[in-house]
C-alpha positions in Angstrom: -7.9 -16.4 -26.7 -4.7 -14.3 -26.4 -2.4 -14.2 -23.4 0.1 -11.7 -22.3 2.3 -11.4 -19.2 3.7 -8.7 -17.0 6.8 -9.8 -15.0 8.2 -7.9 -12.1 11.9 -8.3 -11.0 14.2 -7.3 -8.2 17.7 -5.7 -8.7 20.4 -7.0 -6.3 24.0 -6.4 -5.6 25.9 -9.6 -6.5 28.5 -8.9 -3.9 26.4 -8.0 -0.8 23.2 -9.7 -2.2 21.2 -6.7 -0.9 18.7 -4.9 -3.1 20.2 -2.1 -5.2 18.3 1.1 -6.0 19.3 1.3 -9.6 15.9 0.8 -11.4 16.0 4.2 -13.2 19.4 3.7 -15.0 18.6 0.1 -15.7 15.3 1.0 -17.3 17.0 3.7 -19.3 19.5 1.2 -20.6 17.0 -1.5 -21.3 14.7 0.8 -23.2 17.2 0.7 -26.1 16.1 -2.9 -26.8 12.7 -3.2 -25.0 11.2 0.3 -25.6 7.9 0.7 -23.7 7.9 -3.0 -22.8 10.1 -2.2 -19.7 8.7 0.1 -17.0 9.2 1.2 -13.4 7.5 -0.2 -10.3 6.9 1.3 -6.9 10.5 1.2 -5.6 14.0 1.8 -7.1 14.7 -1.8 -6.4 12.2 -3.1 -9.0 11.5 -3.2 -12.7 8.7 -4.6 -14.9 8.5 -6.1 -18.4 5.4 -6.5 -20.5 4.9 -8.9 -23.4 2.7 -8.5 -26.4 -0.5 -10.5 -26.5 0.1 -14.0 -28.0 -1.9 -16.9 -29.2 1.1 -19.2 -29.4 2.8 -20.2 -26.2 6.1 -20.8 -28.0 6.2 -17.2 -29.2 5.3 -16.0 -25.7 8.2 -18.1 -24.3 10.7 -16.6 -26.7 9.6 -13.1 -25.8 9.7 -13.7 -22.1 13.2 -15.1 -22.3 14.4 -12.3 -24.6 13.1 -9.7 -22.1 15.0 -11.4 -19.2 18.2 -11.5 -21.2 18.0 -7.8 -22.2 17.0 -6.7 -18.8 19.8 -8.8 -17.1 22.4 -7.2 -19.4 21.1 -3.8 -18.6 21.2 -4.6 -14.9 24.8 -5.9 -15.2 25.8 -2.7 -16.9 24.9 -0.9 -13.7 26.5 -3.5 -11.4 23.3 -5.3 -10.5 22.0 -8.9 -10.8 18.4 -9.6 -11.9 16.2 -11.7 -9.6 12.8 -13.2 -10.2 11.2 -13.8 -6.8 8.0 -12.8 -5.1 9.9 -11.2 -2.2 13.5 -10.2 -1.6 15.7 -12.5 0.4 17.8 -9.7 1.9 17.1 -6.0 2.0 18.8 -2.9 3.3 17.5 -1.5 6.5 15.0 1.3 6.5 12.2 2.4 4.1 12.8 1.6 0.5 13.6 4.4 -2.0 10.5 5.1 -4.1 10.5 5.9 -7.8 9.7 9.6 -8.5 6.2 10.4 -9.8 3.0 12.0 -8.6 1.2 8.7 -8.1 3.9 7.1 -6.1 4.1 10.2 -3.9 0.4 10.2 -3.3 0.5 6.6 -2.5 3.3 7.1 0.1 1.3 9.8 1.8 -1.9 7.8 1.8 -0.6 4.4 2.9 2.6 5.1 4.8 4.3 2.0 6.1 2.1 -0.2 4.0 3.9 1.1 0.9 7.2 0.7 2.7 6.7 -3.0 3.1 5.6 -3.8 -0.4 8.9 -4.6 -2.1 7.1 -7.6 -3.7 7.1 -8.8 -7.2 4.3 -10.6 -9.1 3.5 -12.2 -12.4 0.3 -10.9 -14.0 -1.4 -12.8 -16.8 -3.7 -11.0 -19.2 -6.2 -13.0 -21.2 -8.1 -11.3 -24.1 -11.8 -10.8 -23.6 -14.5 -9.7 -26.1 -16.4 -7.6 -23.5 -16.1 -6.3 -19.9 -19.4 -8.1 -19.1 -17.9 -11.4 -20.0 -14.7 -10.6 -18.2 -16.6 -10.0 -15.0 -18.6 -13.2 -15.3 -15.4 -15.2 -16.0 -13.9 -13.7 -12.9 -16.9 -15.1 -10.9 -16.1 -18.6 -12.2 -12.4 -18.4 -11.5 -12.7 -17.3 -7.9 -12.9 -20.8 -6.5 -9.6 -21.7 -8.1 -7.5 -18.8 -6.9 -6.0 -20.8 -4.0 -4.8 -23.5 -6.4 -3.0 -20.9 -8.6 -1.3 -19.4 -5.5 0.1 -22.8 -4.5 1.4 -23.6 -8.0 3.0 -20.2 -8.4 4.5 -19.9 -4.9 8.0 -18.4 -5.1 8.4 -16.1 -2.0 9.2 -18.1 1.2 12.0 -15.9 2.5 11.9 -12.3 4.0 14.6 -10.6 5.9 17.0 -13.5 5.4 14.7 -16.1 7.1 12.0 -18.6 6.1 8.6 -17.0 6.8 6.9 -20.4 7.1 4.8 -19.4 4.1 5.5 -20.6 0.5 4.1 -17.3 -0.8 4.8 -14.5 1.6 4.0 -12.0 -1.1 0.4 -13.2 -1.0 0.2 -12.5 2.7 1.8 -9.0 2.2 -0.6 -8.0 -0.5 -3.7 -9.1 1.4 -3.3 -6.1 3.7 -4.4 -3.6 1.0 -8.0 -2.3 1.2 -9.0 -3.8 -2.2 -6.9 -7.0 -2.5 -7.2 -10.7 -2.3 -10.1 -12.7 -3.9 -12.5 -10.3 -5.7 -16.2 -10.0 -4.8 -18.9 -11.8 -6.8 -20.2 -9.3 -9.3 -23.7 -9.4 -10.8 -22.6 -7.4 -13.8 -19.9 -5.0 -15.2 -22.0 -2.1 -13.9 -21.9 -3.7 -10.4 -18.1 -3.9 -10.7 -17.7 -0.3 -12.0 -20.0 1.1 -9.3 -18.0 -0.6 -6.5 -14.7 0.6 -8.0 -16.1 4.2 -8.3 -17.2 4.1 -4.7 -13.8 2.9 -3.5 -12.1 5.7 -5.4 -14.6 8.3 -4.4 -14.2 7.6 -0.8 -10.4 7.7 -1.0 -10.0 4.1 0.1 -7.9 3.5 -3.1 -6.2 6.2 -5.2 -7.5 5.2 -8.6 -8.5 2.2 -10.8 -4.8 1.0 -10.7 -5.1 0.6 -6.9 -7.7 -2.2 -7.3 -5.5 -5.1 -6.3 -8.0 -7.9 -6.4 -6.5 -11.2 -7.6 -8.7 -11.1 -10.7 -9.9 -7.9 -12.3 -10.9 -6.5 -15.7 -8.0 -4.4 -16.9 -8.6 -0.7 -16.6 -6.7 0.1 -19.8 -6.7 -3.1 -21.9 -9.5 -5.4 -23.3 -8.3 -8.2 -21.0 -9.0 -10.0 -17.8 -6.0 -9.7 -15.5 -5.1 -12.6 -13.2 -2.7 -11.4 -10.5 -2.3 -14.3 -8.1 1.1 -15.5 -9.1 4.4 -14.6 -7.5 7.2 -13.5 -9.9 8.2 -16.9 -11.4 11.7 -18.3 -10.9 12.1 -19.3 -14.5 10.5 -18.6 -17.9 9.2 -22.1 -17.9 7.4 -21.4 -14.6 5.9 -18.2 -16.1 4.7 -20.0 -19.2 3.1 -22.8 -17.1 1.1 -20.2 -15.1 0.1 -18.4 -18.3 -1.1 -21.7 -19.9 -3.0 -22.5 -16.7 -4.7 -19.1 -16.5 -5.6 -19.0 -20.2 -7.1 -22.5 -20.2 -9.0 -21.7 -17.0 -10.4 -18.5 -18.4 -11.4 -20.2 -21.6 -13.2 -23.0 -19.7 -14.9 -20.4 -17.5 -16.0 -18.4 -20.6 -17.5 -21.5 -22.1 -19.5 -22.0 -18.9 -20.6 -18.4 -19.0 -21.8 -18.7 -22.5 -23.6 -21.9 -21.7 -25.5 -20.2 -18.9 -24.0 -22.2 -16.1 -24.0 -20.3 -12.8 -20.7 -19.6 -11.1 -20.1 -21.1 -7.6 -20.5 -18.6 -4.8 -18.3 -19.7 -1.9 -18.4 -17.7 1.3 -16.0 -14.7 1.0 -14.3 -15.6 4.3 -13.6 -19.1 3.1 -12.1 -17.7 -0.1 -9.7 -15.6 1.8 -8.9 -18.5 4.2 -8.3 -20.8 1.2 -5.9 -18.2 -0.2 -4.0 -17.8 3.0 -3.8 -21.6 3.5 -2.3 -22.1 0.1 0.1 -19.2 0.6 1.3 -21.0 3.7 1.3 -24.6 2.4 2.3 -24.2 -1.2 2.0 -27.2 -3.5 3.6 -29.6 -1.0 0.9 -29.3 1.7 -2.9 -29.2 1.8 -5.4 -27.0 0.2 -8.8 -25.8 1.3 -11.6 -26.1 -1.3 -13.8 -23.1 -0.6 -16.8 -24.7 -2.3 -16.8 -28.1 -0.7 -15.3 -26.7 2.5 -13.0 -29.7 2.6 -9.2 -29.8 3.0 -7.3 -32.1 0.7 -3.7 -32.5 -0.5 -2.7 -29.5 -2.7 -1.7 -31.9 -5.5 -5.1 -33.4 -5.6 -6.8 -30.0 -5.7 -4.5 -29.0 -8.6 -5.4 -32.2 -10.5 -9.1 -31.2 -10.1 -8.2 -27.9 -11.8 -6.3 -29.7 -14.5 -9.3 -32.0 -15.2 -11.5 -29.0 -15.6 -9.2 -27.2 -18.1 -7.9 -30.1 -20.1 -10.3 -29.6 -23.1 -9.3 -25.9 -23.3 -5.6 -26.8 -23.3 -6.3 -29.1 -26.2 -8.3 -26.4 -28.1 -5.4 -24.0 -27.8 -2.9 -26.7 -28.9 -1.1 -26.3 -25.5 -1.3 -29.9 -24.2 2.1 -31.2 -25.1 4.0 -28.1 -23.9 1.9 -27.8 -20.8 2.5 -31.5 -19.9 6.2 -31.0 -20.4 6.3 -28.0 -18.1 4.2 -29.8 -15.5 6.6 -32.7 -15.5 9.5 -30.2 -14.8 7.4 -28.7 -11.9 6.9 -32.2 -10.5 10.6 -32.9 -10.8 12.0 -29.7 -9.4 9.2 -28.3 -7.3 7.9 -24.8 -7.2 10.2 -21.7 -6.8 9.4 -21.8 -3.0 10.7 -25.4 -2.8 13.8 -24.5 -4.6 14.5 -21.4 -2.6 14.2 -23.3 0.6 16.4 -26.1 -0.7 19.2 -23.6 -1.5 18.9 -22.1 2.0 19.0 -25.5 3.7 22.4 -26.5 2.2 24.5 -24.1 4.3 21.8 -22.1 6.2 23.1 -19.0 4.3 20.5 -16.7 2.7 23.1 -15.4 0.4 23.2 -18.9 -1.2 19.5 -18.4 -2.1 20.2 -15.1 -3.7 22.9 -16.6 -5.8 20.6 -19.4 -6.8 17.9 -16.9 -7.8 20.3 -14.8 -9.9 21.5 -17.9 -11.7 18.1 -19.5 -12.3 16.2 -16.3 -13.3 18.1 -16.7 -16.6 17.5 -20.5 -17.0 16.8 -21.1 -20.7 13.4 -22.4 -21.6 13.4 -26.2 -21.4 16.3 -26.1 -19.0 14.3 -27.1 -15.9 14.9 -25.8 -12.4 17.1 -26.8 -9.6 20.2 -28.7 -10.6 
């Protein structure tokens, strides 16, 4: 099963630590090395990179790090620093400047302040699928684990220079969109397509790209896209999430092909579990939407790991994954590290400096030092 990653980044002024609206020139410079693997996002504060599909996590790691290096150099050429965080620590006042383009303009007219408050960055993982039918069925099996992935990938505790009280504030922000959060249970690919067509036809979303569910069949690639993760602090964090998602998708696919039914937790419990993990992160508790029990987040994560271990072994990922997991245990999630940087002197600028430095941490270099 192939895996590819989209990473979204913020551009900041290294002097003021505020966001910088220089996405257009940064992208133009980065295209010399990255070609169409670098792209704009909603605002002039953000850029996105896209990897090729990979079977080998080592090759994925190398490409992710190369992308960050090239993009950081392009940002530096325009006086900016590159930051990988789910939300900005410090932002200029007022509405963000949007990138030009018909879709962005239509979105601003349709959603108003909702667009203005979405300067958020994610890490999207694409896993290859043989058919849309299987992609939808795999999505059904993965829904119960969304909250665990949110906790592991939490890297957005700060907003407006203060601690939000949530490990993943980005998750909370994105939940306000009309088609966001845990996806519905779908009986078939036709069921999925019919619901999406209805949402578009009624104007609730602009197009297929406006379907922001945490898991969705890609509307332009033969993949299942898992969108739960905050932009990861380091490449190692990104690869850990990619390995988790691929192994979970492969495990779910095996269950689909074996005819095992997917769990169908109550939709309200699914959303509650996601919010709870967004608040608690990996250091608190987690709500299991199937058993309806609250347990330590670490215990819930180990339940996921037990489920996916055979798939990790089949992909040859066990040794690398265990090494990355050990670093996570040692340094904590991005949210833990951001808060630790803030606590030292109670200065949010320190967190921005920490993010700039650690966005370019070399693979195998760990996290907080």
